[in-house]
Kinemage of the C-alpha trace (Angstrom):
@kinemage 1
@onewidth
@group {chain A} dominant
@subgroup {mainchain}
@vectorlist {calphas} color= white
{ca unk a 1} P 0.000 0.000 0.000
{ca unk a 2} L 1.383 3.408 -0.975
{ca unk a 3} L -1.724 5.582 -0.617
{ca unk a 4} L -1.158 7.925 2.394
{ca unk a 5} L -4.887 8.234 3.118
{ca unk a 6} L -5.371 4.465 3.284
{ca unk a 7} L -2.236 4.048 5.385
{ca unk a 8} L -3.352 6.701 7.879
{ca unk a 9} L -6.853 5.202 8.042
{ca unk a 10} L -5.484 1.716 8.690
{ca unk a 11} L -3.130 2.925 11.410
{ca unk a 12} L -5.707 5.082 13.229
{ca unk a 13} L -8.730 2.811 12.938
{ca unk a 14} L -7.182 -0.659 12.966
{ca unk a 15} L -3.630 -0.852 14.275
{ca unk a 16} L -4.013 1.651 17.116
{ca unk a 17} L -7.161 -0.162 18.267
{ca unk a 18} L -5.245 -3.405 18.738
{ca unk a 19} L -3.876 -4.878 21.935
{ca unk a 20} L -0.336 -3.560 21.294
{ca unk a 21} L -1.494 0.023 21.881
{ca unk a 22} L -4.311 -0.475 24.381
{ca unk a 23} L -4.400 2.433 26.842
{ca unk a 24} L -1.556 4.327 25.178
{ca unk a 25} L -1.543 7.931 23.997
{ca unk a 26} L -2.873 8.058 20.437
{ca unk a 27} L -0.289 10.509 19.073
{ca unk a 28} L 2.637 8.580 20.574
{ca unk a 29} L 1.205 5.266 19.397
{ca unk a 30} L 0.802 6.668 15.876
{ca unk a 31} L 4.417 7.802 15.724
{ca unk a 32} L 5.593 4.480 17.153
{ca unk a 33} L 3.749 2.477 14.515
{ca unk a 34} L 4.990 4.763 11.726
{ca unk a 35} L 8.546 4.185 12.960
{ca unk a 36} L 7.969 0.431 12.993
{ca unk a 37} L 6.620 0.591 9.454
{ca unk a 38} L 9.717 2.461 8.258
{ca unk a 39} L 11.898 -0.313 9.673
{ca unk a 40} L 9.809 -2.945 7.899
{ca unk a 41} L 10.169 -1.089 4.600
{ca unk a 42} L 13.954 -1.330 4.796
{ca unk a 43} L 13.849 -5.109 4.491
{ca unk a 44} L 10.489 -5.701 2.803
{ca unk a 45} L 10.582 -6.890 -0.815
{ca unk a 46} L 7.369 -6.655 -2.798
{ca unk a 47} L 6.389 -9.467 -5.153
{ca unk a 48} L 7.254 -8.560 -8.726
{ca unk a 49} L 6.180 -10.552 -11.792
{ca unk a 50} L 9.255 -9.361 -13.684
{ca unk a 51} L 11.422 -11.116 -11.099
{ca unk a 52} L 12.035 -14.759 -12.180
{ca unk a 53} L 12.236 -15.875 -8.558
{ca unk a 54} L 8.837 -14.350 -7.735
{ca unk a 55} L 7.214 -15.472 -10.978
{ca unk a 56} L 7.507 -19.150 -10.062
{ca unk a 57} L 5.251 -18.774 -6.983
{ca unk a 58} L 1.474 -18.705 -6.673
{ca unk a 59} L 0.320 -15.499 -5.043
{ca unk a 60} L -2.399 -12.853 -4.766
{ca unk a 61} L -1.214 -9.274 -4.326
{ca unk a 62} L -3.621 -6.511 -3.319
{ca unk a 63} L -2.546 -2.946 -4.062
{ca unk a 64} L -3.952 -0.022 -2.068
{ca unk a 65} L -6.698 -1.970 -0.305
{ca unk a 66} L -7.947 -3.691 -3.423
{ca unk a 67} L -7.830 -0.783 -5.889
{ca unk a 68} L -5.944 -3.266 -8.046
{ca unk a 69} L -5.018 -6.918 -7.687
{ca unk a 70} L -2.158 -8.952 -9.156
{ca unk a 71} L -2.442 -12.730 -9.332
{ca unk a 72} L 0.050 -15.303 -10.468
{ca unk a 73} L -0.216 -19.049 -11.095
{ca unk a 74} L -3.651 -19.411 -9.494
{ca unk a 75} L -4.615 -22.997 -10.337
{ca unk a 76} L -7.138 -25.183 -8.565
{ca unk a 77} L -10.358 -24.702 -6.633
{ca unk a 78} L -8.856 -23.653 -3.287
{ca unk a 79} L -6.434 -21.018 -4.683
{ca unk a 80} L -9.272 -19.566 -6.777
{ca unk a 81} L -11.461 -19.444 -3.682
{ca unk a 82} L -8.721 -17.582 -1.792
{ca unk a 83} L -8.367 -15.173 -4.714
{ca unk a 84} L -12.111 -14.466 -4.760
{ca unk a 85} L -12.195 -13.928 -1.017
{ca unk a 86} L -9.175 -11.600 -1.161
{ca unk a 87} L -10.838 -9.486 -3.829
{ca unk a 88} L -13.629 -8.644 -1.351
{ca unk a 89} L -11.439 -7.617 1.578
{ca unk a 90} L -11.550 -3.998 2.692
{ca unk a 91} L -9.727 -2.213 5.539
{ca unk a 92} L -12.397 0.433 5.936
{ca unk a 93} L -14.538 0.677 9.052
{ca unk a 94} L -17.815 -1.191 8.964
{ca unk a 95} L -20.360 -2.675 11.320
{ca unk a 96} L -22.219 -5.941 10.965
{ca unk a 97} L -25.284 -6.516 13.125
{ca unk a 98} L -26.460 -10.101 13.563
{ca unk a 99} L -29.688 -11.261 15.156
{ca unk a 100} L -31.949 -14.271 15.158
{ca unk a 101} L -35.386 -13.738 13.616
{ca unk a 102} L -38.409 -13.306 15.849
{ca unk a 103} L -39.927 -16.286 17.616
{ca unk a 104} L -42.611 -18.474 16.109
{ca unk a 105} L -44.978 -20.663 18.106
{ca unk a 106} L -43.018 -23.687 16.852
{ca unk a 107} L -39.598 -22.327 17.807
{ca unk a 108} L -40.876 -21.416 21.259
{ca unk a 109} L -41.995 -25.032 21.676
{ca unk a 110} L -38.593 -26.344 20.567
{ca unk a 111} L -39.893 -27.786 17.274
{ca unk a 112} L -37.118 -28.055 14.692
{ca unk a 113} L -37.120 -26.797 11.114
{ca unk a 114} L -40.689 -25.484 10.746
{ca unk a 115} L -41.100 -22.231 8.819
{ca unk a 116} L -44.032 -20.385 10.353
{ca unk a 117} L -45.373 -16.921 11.002
{ca unk a 118} L -44.152 -14.910 13.949
{ca unk a 119} L -45.639 -15.438 17.374
{ca unk a 120} L -46.854 -12.310 19.207
{ca unk a 121} L -43.452 -12.104 20.904
{ca unk a 122} L -41.748 -12.280 17.492
{ca unk a 123} L -43.893 -9.432 16.184
{ca unk a 124} L -42.942 -7.274 19.161
{ca unk a 125} L -39.275 -8.032 18.542
{ca unk a 126} L -39.548 -7.034 14.860
{ca unk a 127} L -40.886 -3.623 15.912
{ca unk a 128} L -38.209 -3.239 18.597
{ca unk a 129} L -35.579 -4.118 15.999
{ca unk a 130} L -36.800 -1.342 13.679
{ca unk a 131} L -36.761 1.191 16.514
{ca unk a 132} L -33.265 0.150 17.534
{ca unk a 133} L -31.953 0.323 13.950
{ca unk a 134} L -33.450 3.797 13.510
{ca unk a 135} L -31.696 4.972 16.664
{ca unk a 136} L -28.306 3.930 15.272
{ca unk a 137} L -28.514 6.867 12.879
{ca unk a 138} L -27.088 5.213 9.753
{ca unk a 139} L -28.199 6.951 6.572
{ca unk a 140} L -28.478 3.622 4.784
{ca unk a 141} L -28.189 0.001 5.858
{ca unk a 142} L -28.201 -3.346 4.069
{ca unk a 143} L -30.658 -5.812 5.587
{ca unk a 144} L -30.106 -9.469 4.706
{ca unk a 145} L -32.555 -12.172 5.664
{ca unk a 146} L -33.648 -15.656 4.635
{ca unk a 147} L -36.650 -16.051 2.297
{ca unk a 148} L -38.670 -17.613 5.117
{ca unk a 149} L -41.809 -16.383 6.814
{ca unk a 150} L -40.014 -15.735 10.087
{ca unk a 151} L -37.085 -13.983 8.416
{ca unk a 152} L -39.102 -11.796 6.056
{ca unk a 153} L -41.696 -10.852 8.679
{ca unk a 154} L -38.962 -9.850 11.119
{ca unk a 155} L -37.446 -7.632 8.406
{ca unk a 156} L -40.816 -6.293 7.228
{ca unk a 157} L -40.891 -3.105 9.386
{ca unk a 158} L -37.421 -2.241 8.067
{ca unk a 159} L -38.399 -2.993 4.475
{ca unk a 160} L -41.219 -0.462 4.581
{ca unk a 161} L -38.592 2.267 4.969
{ca unk a 162} L -37.136 1.598 1.518
{ca unk a 163} L -35.111 4.775 1.267
{ca unk a 164} L -33.045 3.830 4.288
{ca unk a 165} L -33.053 0.034 4.483
{ca unk a 166} L -32.238 -2.156 1.509
{ca unk a 167} L -33.617 -5.641 2.134
{ca unk a 168} L -32.047 -8.571 0.291
{ca unk a 169} L -33.078 -12.223 0.537
{ca unk a 170} L -30.389 -14.890 0.867
{ca unk a 171} L -31.301 -18.568 0.613
{ca unk a 172} L -27.994 -19.366 2.329
{ca unk a 173} L -29.335 -17.754 5.527
{ca unk a 174} L -32.110 -20.348 5.888
{ca unk a 175} L -32.179 -22.559 8.949
{ca unk a 176} L -30.405 -25.896 9.065
{ca unk a 177} L -32.213 -28.646 7.146
{ca unk a 178} L -33.282 -31.203 9.762
{ca unk a 179} L -34.252 -33.754 7.101
{ca unk a 180} L -36.347 -36.655 8.369
{ca unk a 181} L -36.511 -35.092 11.841
{ca unk a 182} L -38.080 -31.849 10.713
{ca unk a 183} L -41.049 -31.036 12.938
{ca unk a 184} L -39.723 -32.951 15.956
{ca unk a 185} L -38.242 -31.708 19.210
{ca unk a 186} L -34.904 -32.846 20.605
{ca unk a 187} L -36.765 -34.692 23.355
{ca unk a 188} L -38.781 -36.632 20.769
{ca unk a 189} L -35.653 -37.478 18.773
{ca unk a 190} L -33.886 -38.710 21.897
{ca unk a 191} L -36.833 -40.913 22.826
{ca unk a 192} L -37.901 -42.173 19.398
{ca unk a 193} L -34.516 -42.360 17.608
{ca unk a 194} L -31.869 -43.255 20.225
{ca unk a 195} L -29.272 -44.358 17.647
{ca unk a 196} L -29.465 -41.054 15.752
{ca unk a 197} L -29.330 -39.210 19.083
{ca unk a 198} L -26.146 -41.018 20.106
{ca unk a 199} L -24.489 -40.193 16.763
{ca unk a 200} L -25.444 -36.543 17.228
{ca unk a 201} L -23.932 -36.430 20.712
{ca unk a 202} L -20.713 -38.064 19.483
{ca unk a 203} L -20.071 -35.401 16.829
{ca unk a 204} L -22.492 -32.483 16.886
{ca unk a 205} L -20.579 -30.423 14.330
{ca unk a 206} L -20.234 -33.025 11.566
{ca unk a 207} L -23.318 -35.146 12.222
{ca unk a 208} L -25.686 -34.913 9.269
{ca unk a 209} L -29.379 -35.388 9.905
{ca unk a 210} L -30.848 -38.133 7.655
{ca unk a 211} L -31.628 -36.381 4.363
{ca unk a 212} L -30.690 -33.128 6.077
{ca unk a 213} L -27.605 -31.055 6.935
{ca unk a 214} L -24.718 -31.016 9.386
{ca unk a 215} L -23.520 -27.838 11.063
{ca unk a 216} L -20.380 -28.084 8.923
{ca unk a 217} L -22.535 -28.011 5.783
{ca unk a 218} L -24.394 -24.949 7.068
{ca unk a 219} L -21.060 -23.155 7.483
{ca unk a 220} L -20.001 -24.206 3.974
{ca unk a 221} L -23.104 -22.796 2.297
{ca unk a 222} L -22.559 -19.460 4.031
{ca unk a 223} L -19.398 -18.839 1.981
{ca unk a 224} L -21.025 -16.409 -0.531
{ca unk a 225} L -22.614 -14.475 2.349
{ca unk a 226} L -19.260 -14.137 4.107
{ca unk a 227} L -17.496 -12.978 0.940
{ca unk a 228} L -20.186 -10.376 0.286
{ca unk a 229} L -20.041 -9.267 3.915
{ca unk a 230} L -16.272 -8.734 3.740
{ca unk a 231} L -16.669 -6.534 0.672
{ca unk a 232} L -19.274 -4.141 2.084
{ca unk a 233} L -18.384 -0.817 3.698
{ca unk a 234} L -21.960 0.195 4.538
{ca unk a 235} L -23.469 -1.324 7.717
{ca unk a 236} L -25.248 -4.662 7.389
{ca unk a 237} L -28.023 -6.138 9.524
{ca unk a 238} L -28.322 -9.915 9.121
{ca unk a 239} L -31.531 -11.589 10.280
{ca unk a 240} L -31.319 -15.372 10.342
{ca unk a 241} L -32.081 -18.532 12.285
{ca unk a 242} L -30.319 -19.228 15.581
{ca unk a 243} L -28.125 -21.882 13.973
{ca unk a 244} L -26.964 -19.560 11.197
{ca unk a 245} L -26.541 -16.763 13.743
{ca unk a 246} L -24.140 -18.969 15.713
{ca unk a 247} L -22.231 -19.809 12.532
{ca unk a 248} L -21.810 -16.141 11.590
{ca unk a 249} L -20.706 -15.218 15.104
{ca unk a 250} L -18.149 -18.027 15.098
{ca unk a 251} L -16.726 -16.697 11.828
{ca unk a 252} L -16.480 -13.137 13.109
{ca unk a 253} L -14.753 -14.283 16.303
{ca unk a 254} L -12.531 -16.827 14.498
{ca unk a 255} L -13.777 -19.642 16.710
{ca unk a 256} L -13.001 -23.325 16.261
{ca unk a 257} L -15.761 -25.837 15.399
{ca unk a 258} L -15.841 -27.214 18.949
{ca unk a 259} L -16.513 -23.675 20.189
{ca unk a 260} L -19.148 -23.082 17.520
{ca unk a 261} L -21.461 -25.752 18.919
{ca unk a 262} L -21.340 -24.243 22.429
{ca unk a 263} L -22.590 -20.783 21.451
{ca unk a 264} L -26.036 -20.150 22.906
{ca unk a 265} L -27.972 -17.040 22.080
{ca unk a 266} L -29.954 -14.901 24.525
{ca unk a 267} L -33.382 -14.138 23.051
{ca unk a 268} L -34.326 -10.794 21.515
{ca unk a 269} L -30.681 -9.738 21.211
{ca unk a 270} L -28.641 -8.076 18.444
{ca unk a 271} L -24.895 -8.648 18.222
{ca unk a 272} L -22.954 -5.588 17.076
{ca unk a 273} L -19.786 -6.747 15.280
{ca unk a 274} L -17.211 -3.965 14.916
{ca unk a 275} L -15.003 -5.371 12.140
{ca unk a 276} L -12.418 -2.596 12.481
{ca unk a 277} L -10.275 -3.322 15.560
{ca unk a 278} L -7.989 -6.296 16.088
{ca unk a 279} L -9.433 -8.491 17.460
{ca unk a 280} L -12.983 -7.884 16.286
{ca unk a 281} L -15.176 -6.335 18.978
{ca unk a 282} L -18.548 -7.944 19.729
{ca unk a 283} L -21.209 -6.120 21.765
{ca unk a 284} L -24.634 -7.553 22.541
{ca unk a 285} L -27.819 -5.472 22.838
{ca unk a 286} L -30.916 -7.002 24.410
{ca unk a 287} L -33.821 -5.201 22.742
{ca unk a 288} L -36.683 -6.581 24.746
{ca unk a 289} L -37.315 -8.591 27.891
{ca unk a 290} L -40.730 -10.296 28.273
{ca unk a 291} L -42.784 -9.712 31.381
{ca unk a 292} L -41.746 -11.801 34.406
{ca unk a 293} L -43.396 -15.196 34.298
{ca unk a 294} L -43.848 -15.185 30.525
{ca unk a 295} L -42.883 -18.388 28.727
{ca unk a 296} L -39.466 -18.441 27.086
{ca unk a 297} L -38.269 -20.089 23.861
{ca unk a 298} L -37.080 -23.636 24.487
{ca unk a 299} L -34.549 -23.892 21.671
{ca unk a 300} L -31.185 -22.166 21.767
{ca unk a 301} L -31.860 -19.507 24.341
{ca unk a 302} L -29.490 -20.367 27.187
{ca unk a 303} L -27.780 -17.187 28.392
{ca unk a 304} L -24.033 -17.657 28.101
{ca unk a 305} L -21.500 -15.281 26.627
{ca unk a 306} L -19.493 -16.008 23.514
{ca unk a 307} L -16.323 -18.028 24.162
{ca unk a 308} L -13.274 -15.785 24.560
{ca unk a 309} L -10.469 -16.015 22.064
């Protein structure tokens, strides 16, 4: 990178927000990092296609935060995937907001995989979500949701304000496919299908429901969503199922698969992902708490914080 504006932006909004400079004077930290960069430049050698030694390697080179890109000897599915992902990277500040869609009567009863209309509590949450998004003050915001009744109805109050919120449907954000066990609760599966239950407990991340999906397959199908998310500079609000919400949070926090399966989501909560600092900062906002004594969703609502890095 040789663009002074991009360099200054990266230092002030990314590097100085990292753990190396936590609690230090901003001006002194800036000068320290600039001095470090000057030392790196003395020994750094950029990749150059005219150099025979460099030309024999496979590489992707981004110039000035993606204003241009140089690729060399990119052969095979994985290198091409890395190249496509790199083309969407941006160092500029952005926020991603992630929340599970509003409750349905089925989700509150712990029934798996049923697409249904919002329960009264889900409708209240959709209105609270619109009020909260308005209060953020963004001029425009991308809103991504699954083409399901619960997803679209949660996003509906936002979609009515078309000049401010741009709603886009993503099939990849749909809930996990529970296959033959769609419409059952975990308790019913445990009682009626003990062999399948034991296989699930042995490997929750890779276990694939009969004629359905594993959690690993859910993560895999989210690849186009993640690439698009990395390329956006405007704020994004993603409304999805609890399973997909956990997958997106695990990506943002760079969690391992065994940590992914332990994430539980508090109900009626939005996760604010600040993609700028290193590491990424995650803040949760509970938008609504039901009256004391009200019934609570049975699936995926245990209140624990995200695993630390």
